[in-house]
C-alpha positions, 0 to 999 in steps of 0.5 A, spaced: 500 500 500 501 507 498 503 512 503 499 519 503 505 521 500 507 516 495 499 516 492 501 526 492 507 524 488 502 519 484 498 526 483 502 531 481 506 525 474 498 524 473 497 532 472 503 533 469 501 527 464 493 530 462 492 522 465 485 524 466 483 516 467 488 515 471 486 522 475 479 520 476 482 513 479 487 517 484 482 521 486 476 518 491 468 518 489 467 523 493 473 527 494 472 535 494 477 539 493 478 547 496 481 552 491 483 558 495 478 564 493 481 568 488 483 564 483 481 566 476 476 563 471 471 561 476 475 556 479 475 558 486 470 554 491 469 547 493 468 542 488 466 536 490 468 529 486 472 527 480 468 529 475 468 536 478 475 537 480 478 534 473 473 538 468 471 544 471 478 546 475 483 542 474 481 542 466 479 550 466 486 553 468 489 546 462 485 551 457 486 558 459 494 556 461 500 552 459 501 550 466 506 546 471 507 544 478 512 542 481 512 539 486 518 541 490 518 538 498 514 533 500 511 534 509 507 527 512 504 531 517 500 524 519 499 517 516 494 519 511 495 528 511 500 530 506 502 536 505 506 539 499 509 545 498 511 547 491 510 552 485 506 553 479 509 557 474 508 558 466 505 563 460 497 564 458 495 561 452 494 568 450 501 569 451 499 577 453 499 573 461 503 569 466 502 563 471 508 564 477 505 562 484 508 559 490 503 553 493 500 549 498 497 543 497 494 538 503 493 532 501 488 527 505 489 521 503 485 513 503 487 508 501 490 508 495 487 515 493 485 522 494 480 523 498 480 530 500 485 536 497 486 544 500 490 549 495 493 554 497 497 559 493 498 566 491 493 568 487 494 575 484 500 571 482 495 568 476 494 572 470 499 577 471 503 581 465 510 579 466 512 585 464 509 589 470 510 584 476 515 585 481 518 578 482 
């Protein structure tokens, strides 16, 4: 059986591959995603179930941005919970803005699936104009 950290690692690998079937298999049927208020494109708030998270959160952002989700540190905080620190980055597909934002994901697992994900990110760093932003 996978540890919470191994299951979280699988999430980022699956996201990078844009593997929809893999994501559906990785999330529990009663999955809940909590996305930071202030996120652009109407994705903020609660997402219930794999389809909601995949199509109305990750899918929406994937259409707008050529986004990369780079985890840098996994902090196990219990047998079924891990905090993942990392960075989102990439240009908007329109070419006029980009993302460069740190994140923390609090991931709760059940067995070898993810049942809950809380996203914490600097929402002001989503969709900024590179020429006007300070880094």
